[in-house]
TIMI-2910 file (N, C-alpha, C, CB; in pm, 1 decimal, decimal comma, always signed):
<rs>
+----------+----------+----------+----------+----------+----------+----------+----------+----------+----------+----------+----------+------+
!      n_x !      n_y !      n_z !     ca_x !     ca_y !     ca_z !      c_x !      c_y !      c_z !     cb_x !     cb_y !     cb_z ! resn !
+----------+----------+----------+----------+----------+----------+----------+----------+----------+----------+----------+----------+------+
!  +1144,2 !    +82,7 !  -2003,4 !  +1009,4 !    +36,3 !  -1973,8 !   +965,8 !    +93,0 !  -1838,7 !  +1002,7 !   -119,4 !  -1973,6 !  Unk !
!   +844,0 !   +144,3 !  -1832,4 !   +795,6 !   +201,8 !  -1707,4 !   +731,0 !    +94,4 !  -1619,9 !   +695,4 !   +314,8 !  -1735,7 !  Unk !
!   +732,4 !   +120,7 !  -1489,6 !   +672,9 !    +27,7 !  -1394,0 !   +521,1 !    +31,3 !  -1407,0 !   +716,2 !    +62,0 !  -1249,1 !  Unk !
!   +452,0 !    -80,6 !  -1376,3 !   +306,8 !    -82,0 !  -1381,4 !   +248,4 !    +11,2 !  -1275,3 !   +254,0 !   -224,7 !  -1362,2 !  Unk !
!   +133,4 !    +69,0 !  -1305,4 !    +67,5 !   +159,2 !  -1212,1 !    -79,4 !   +123,1 !  -1196,6 !    +81,8 !   +303,9 !  -1258,7 !  Unk !
!   -138,3 !   +174,7 !  -1089,7 !   -282,4 !   +167,5 !  -1066,6 !   -330,9 !   +310,9 !  -1048,4 !   -318,0 !    +77,2 !   -940,9 !  Unk !
!   -459,8 !   +328,9 !  -1052,5 !   -518,1 !   +460,4 !  -1023,9 !   -565,4 !   +458,4 !   -879,3 !   -636,7 !   +495,0 !  -1122,7 !  Unk !
!   -503,4 !   +541,2 !   -795,7 !   -543,5 !   +553,3 !   -655,6 !   -656,1 !   +655,1 !   -647,4 !   -422,7 !   +595,2 !   -564,6 !  Unk !
!   -768,2 !   +615,2 !   -589,5 !   -879,3 !   +709,2 !   -573,0 !   -895,9 !   +737,4 !   -423,9 !  -1012,4 !   +652,4 !   -634,9 !  Unk !
!   -906,6 !   +867,1 !   -390,7 !   -912,0 !   +911,6 !   -252,3 !  -1057,3 !   +927,9 !   -210,6 !   -834,3 !  +1044,0 !   -233,5 !  Unk !
!  -1099,8 !   +847,0 !   -113,4 !  -1239,5 !   +839,2 !    -72,0 !  -1281,4 !   +951,8 !    +21,4 !  -1264,9 !   +707,8 !     -5,5 !  Unk !
!  -1188,6 !  +1005,5 !   +100,7 !  -1225,1 !  +1106,1 !   +200,9 !  -1105,6 !  +1198,0 !   +226,4 !  -1271,7 !  +1038,4 !   +333,6 !  Unk !
!  -1117,9 !  +1282,5 !   +327,6 !  -1008,5 !  +1372,3 !   +363,4 !   -994,0 !  +1488,2 !   +266,7 !   -879,3 !  +1295,9 !   +369,7 !  Unk !
!   -881,5 !  +1559,3 !   +275,1 !   -859,7 !  +1679,6 !   +194,8 !   -862,8 !  +1655,6 !    +43,4 !   -728,3 !  +1740,3 !   +231,8 !  Unk !
!   -830,8 !  +1534,5 !     -0,2 !   -824,2 !  +1505,9 !   -144,0 !   -941,7 !  +1420,4 !   -191,4 !   -693,4 !  +1435,5 !   -177,1 !  Unk !
!  -1050,3 !  +1417,1 !   -113,7 !  -1167,3 !  +1334,9 !   -147,2 !  -1212,9 !  +1357,5 !   -290,9 !  -1282,3 !  +1365,0 !    -51,4 !  Unk !
!  -1235,8 !  +1248,0 !   -361,2 !  -1281,6 !  +1255,1 !   -499,6 !  -1169,5 !  +1264,4 !   -600,9 !  -1371,4 !  +1371,5 !   -516,4 !  Unk !
!  -1047,6 !  +1284,8 !   -555,2 !   -933,5 !  +1295,5 !   -645,5 !   -872,4 !  +1159,9 !   -676,7 !   -828,5 !  +1386,3 !   -585,9 !  Unk !
!   -785,9 !  +1158,5 !   -776,5 !   -714,2 !  +1036,6 !   -813,9 !   -568,7 !  +1070,4 !   -843,1 !   -780,3 !   +968,6 !   -936,9 !  Unk !
!   -485,8 !   +967,4 !   -842,7 !   -344,0 !   +982,0 !   -876,3 !   -291,5 !   +846,3 !   -920,7 !   -261,5 !  +1037,4 !   -754,7 !  Unk !
!   -201,3 !   +845,1 !  -1017,1 !   -135,1 !   +720,9 !  -1054,4 !    -38,6 !   +681,7 !   -943,5 !    -61,0 !   +735,3 !  -1190,2 !  Unk !
!    -33,6 !   +552,3 !   -912,4 !    +57,4 !   +501,2 !   -810,4 !   +127,5 !   +376,9 !   -864,8 !    -18,9 !   +468,7 !   -677,9 !  Unk !
!   +256,4 !   +368,0 !   -840,9 !   +335,5 !   +254,8 !   -887,9 !   +300,9 !   +129,7 !   -807,3 !   +486,6 !   +285,9 !   -877,6 !  Unk !
!   +280,8 !    +19,1 !   -875,2 !   +249,8 !   -108,7 !   -812,2 !   +377,4 !   -164,1 !   -749,1 !   +189,9 !   -209,6 !   -915,6 !  Unk !
!   +364,4 !   -218,8 !   -626,5 !   +478,2 !   -275,8 !   -554,9 !   +453,2 !   -425,3 !   -536,7 !   +500,0 !   -205,0 !   -416,8 !  Unk !
!   +542,6 !   -507,5 !   -590,6 !   +530,0 !   -653,1 !   -582,8 !   +391,8 !   -701,1 !   -626,1 !   +558,6 !   -700,5 !   -441,1 !  Unk !
!   +339,1 !   -640,3 !   -731,7 !   +211,0 !   -682,0 !   -787,5 !    +88,4 !   -631,5 !   -713,9 !   +206,0 !   -827,8 !   -791,5 !  Unk !
!   +108,5 !   -543,7 !   -614,5 !     -4,3 !   -492,9 !   -535,8 !     +1,6 !   -341,6 !   -524,5 !     -5,5 !   -556,0 !   -396,1 !  Unk !
!   -113,4 !   -279,3 !   -495,9 !   -112,6 !   -135,1 !   -470,2 !    -31,2 !   -106,8 !   -343,9 !   -258,0 !    -80,0 !   -455,6 !  Unk !
!    +35,4 !     +8,2 !   -335,3 !   +109,4 !    +40,2 !   -213,4 !    +15,2 !    +53,1 !    -93,3 !   +189,0 !   +170,1 !   -232,3 !  Unk !
!    +64,2 !    +15,5 !    +26,8 !    -17,0 !    +22,2 !   +148,9 !    -51,4 !   +165,5 !   +185,1 !    +56,0 !    -44,1 !   +265,2 !  Unk !
!    +44,8 !   +256,2 !   +170,3 !    +20,6 !   +397,1 !   +200,1 !    +73,4 !   +482,8 !    +85,9 !    +86,9 !   +437,8 !   +334,3 !  Unk !
!    +15,1 !   +600,9 !    +73,9 !    +60,1 !   +699,7 !    -24,1 !    +72,7 !   +833,9 !    +45,6 !    -37,9 !   +708,6 !   -145,4 !  Unk !
!   +182,0 !   +904,6 !    +22,6 !   +197,4 !  +1042,1 !    +68,2 !   +174,2 !  +1131,5 !    -52,6 !   +339,3 !  +1067,1 !   +132,9 !  Unk !
!    +70,8 !  +1214,1 !    -44,0 !    +24,4 !  +1291,0 !   -158,5 !    +26,0 !  +1440,3 !   -125,4 !   -117,3 !  +1246,1 !   -200,3 !  Unk !
!    +89,1 !  +1522,8 !   -211,4 !    +88,1 !  +1666,7 !   -185,0 !    -52,3 !  +1724,7 !   -201,8 !   +186,4 !  +1738,7 !   -278,4 !  Unk !
!    -88,8 !  +1812,6 !   -108,6 !   -217,9 !  +1881,6 !   -113,8 !   -197,9 !  +2020,6 !   -172,9 !   -282,5 !  +1890,6 !    +27,9 !  Unk !
!   -306,8 !  +2083,7 !   -214,0 !   -300,8 !  +2216,9 !   -274,7 !   -245,6 !  +2323,9 !   -181,2 !   -437,6 !  +2257,5 !   -320,7 !  Unk !
!   -258,9 !  +2302,9 !    -49,5 !   -212,6 !  +2404,5 !    +46,7 !    -64,4 !  +2389,8 !    +83,5 !   -296,4 !  +2397,0 !   +173,0 !  Unk !
!     +7,5 !  +2299,9 !    +15,5 !   +149,9 !  +2282,6 !    +39,7 !   +183,1 !  +2175,0 !   +142,5 !   +208,1 !  +2411,6 !    +83,9 !  Unk !
!    +82,9 !  +2118,3 !   +208,5 !   +106,7 !  +2010,0 !   +303,3 !   +106,1 !  +1876,5 !   +228,6 !     -0,4 !  +2010,6 !   +416,5 !  Unk !
!   +137,3 !  +1770,1 !   +301,0 !   +133,4 !  +1635,8 !   +244,3 !    +34,6 !  +1552,5 !   +324,1 !   +274,7 !  +1570,1 !   +244,3 !  Unk !
!    -50,4 !  +1479,1 !   +254,7 !   -151,3 !  +1394,9 !   +318,1 !   -112,7 !  +1248,4 !   +302,4 !   -291,5 !  +1421,3 !   +257,5 !  Unk !
!   -124,7 !  +1174,7 !   +411,1 !    -97,8 !  +1031,0 !   +404,8 !   -230,9 !   +957,0 !   +394,9 !    -16,1 !   +982,9 !   +529,6 !  Unk !
!   -239,8 !   +871,5 !   +294,6 !   -357,8 !   +788,8 !   +270,8 !   -319,6 !   +642,8 !   +282,4 !   -419,5 !   +818,1 !   +132,2 !  Unk !
!   -414,8 !   +560,5 !   +326,5 !   -393,8 !   +417,3 !   +347,4 !   -487,3 !   +338,5 !   +255,2 !   -417,9 !   +378,6 !   +496,7 !  Unk !
!   -437,5 !   +228,7 !   +203,5 !   -517,7 !   +139,5 !   +120,1 !   -642,2 !    +97,9 !   +198,3 !   -435,1 !    +14,3 !    +75,7 !  Unk !
!   -758,8 !   +114,8 !   +139,3 !   -885,5 !    +90,2 !   +208,9 !   -906,8 !    -56,9 !   +242,6 !  -1000,7 !   +139,3 !   +124,6 !  Unk !
!   -863,7 !   -146,9 !   +158,0 !   -884,4 !   -289,6 !   +183,4 !   -784,9 !   -372,7 !   +104,8 !  -1027,6 !   -331,1 !   +147,5 !  Unk !
!   -747,7 !   -487,9 !   +158,0 !   -648,7 !   -572,0 !    +89,8 !   -704,6 !   -635,5 !    -36,2 !   -598,7 !   -680,3 !   +183,3 !  Unk !
!   -832,7 !   -664,8 !    -37,3 !   -892,8 !   -731,5 !   -152,1 !   -947,7 !   -627,9 !   -249,5 !  -1004,5 !   -828,0 !   -106,9 !  Unk !
!   -868,2 !   -590,7 !   -347,0 !   -911,1 !   -497,8 !   -450,4 !   -869,0 !   -556,6 !   -583,8 !   -850,6 !   -354,4 !   -429,1 !  Unk !
!   -945,6 !   -526,7 !   -686,9 !   -913,0 !   -582,0 !   -818,0 !   -925,1 !   -473,3 !   -923,6 !  -1005,0 !   -701,4 !   -852,1 !  Unk !
!   -873,0 !   -504,5 !  -1039,2 !   -878,7 !   -409,1 !  -1148,2 !   -758,7 !   -316,1 !  -1147,8 !  -1006,2 !   -328,9 !  -1140,5 !  Unk !
!   -772,7 !   -205,1 !  -1217,7 !   -661,4 !   -111,6 !  -1234,7 !   -673,0 !    +10,1 !  -1143,6 !   -653,6 !    -66,3 !  -1378,9 !  Unk !
!   -754,1 !     -1,3 !  -1038,3 !   -766,1 !   +108,9 !   -942,9 !   -772,3 !    +52,6 !   -801,1 !   -891,8 !   +195,5 !   -973,4 !  Unk !
!   -745,9 !   +139,7 !   -703,4 !   -752,7 !   +101,5 !   -562,4 !   -804,5 !   +221,2 !   -483,2 !   -612,8 !    +54,5 !   -508,8 !  Unk !
!   -883,6 !   +194,3 !   -379,8 !   -940,1 !   +300,7 !   -296,7 !   -851,6 !   +323,3 !   -174,5 !  -1084,7 !   +265,9 !   -253,2 !  Unk !
!   -834,8 !   +451,6 !   -141,0 !   -753,1 !   +490,2 !    -25,9 !   -832,9 !   +581,9 !    +65,8 !   -622,5 !   +559,8 !    -71,7 !  Unk !
!   -809,6 !   +568,9 !   +198,2 !   -873,8 !   +655,9 !   +296,6 !   -768,2 !   +741,6 !   +365,6 !   -953,3 !   +572,5 !   +400,9 !  Unk !
!   -810,2 !   +858,4 !   +408,4 !   -721,8 !   +956,2 !   +470,9 !   -679,9 !   +911,1 !   +610,0 !   -790,0 !  +1092,7 !   +478,2 !  Unk !
!   -549,1 !   +924,9 !   +639,4 !   -497,8 !   +896,4 !   +773,0 !   -469,3 !  +1026,4 !   +848,1 !   -370,5 !   +810,1 !   +764,7 !  Unk !
!   -374,8 !  +1107,6 !   +795,3 !   -335,4 !  +1232,3 !   +861,4 !   -243,9 !  +1311,5 !   +769,7 !   -265,4 !  +1203,9 !   +996,9 !  Unk !
!   -219,8 !  +1436,6 !   +808,2 !   -121,8 !  +1519,5 !   +735,6 !    +16,9 !  +1486,8 !   +788,4 !   -152,8 !  +1673,0 !   +751,5 !  Unk !
!   +111,4 !  +1478,3 !   +698,7 !   +248,9 !  +1443,7 !   +736,7 !   +325,4 !  +1570,7 !   +765,6 !   +319,7 !  +1361,6 !   +625,4 !  Unk !
+----------+----------+----------+----------+----------+----------+----------+----------+----------+----------+----------+----------+------+
</rs>
């Protein structure tokens, strides 16, 4: 059985407008996501707000890792 997931949507930064499946942790979206970018770097995104509902969550860009 696979773990539950949400759809992470990236609001800004290098991956703005993109989405990715993210595994739910303890019933909530993960606080941060490290996502590979097309240029070979990794971008760190942070959950936009604690109060989110449904099967998706919005993330904002923090910095390149």
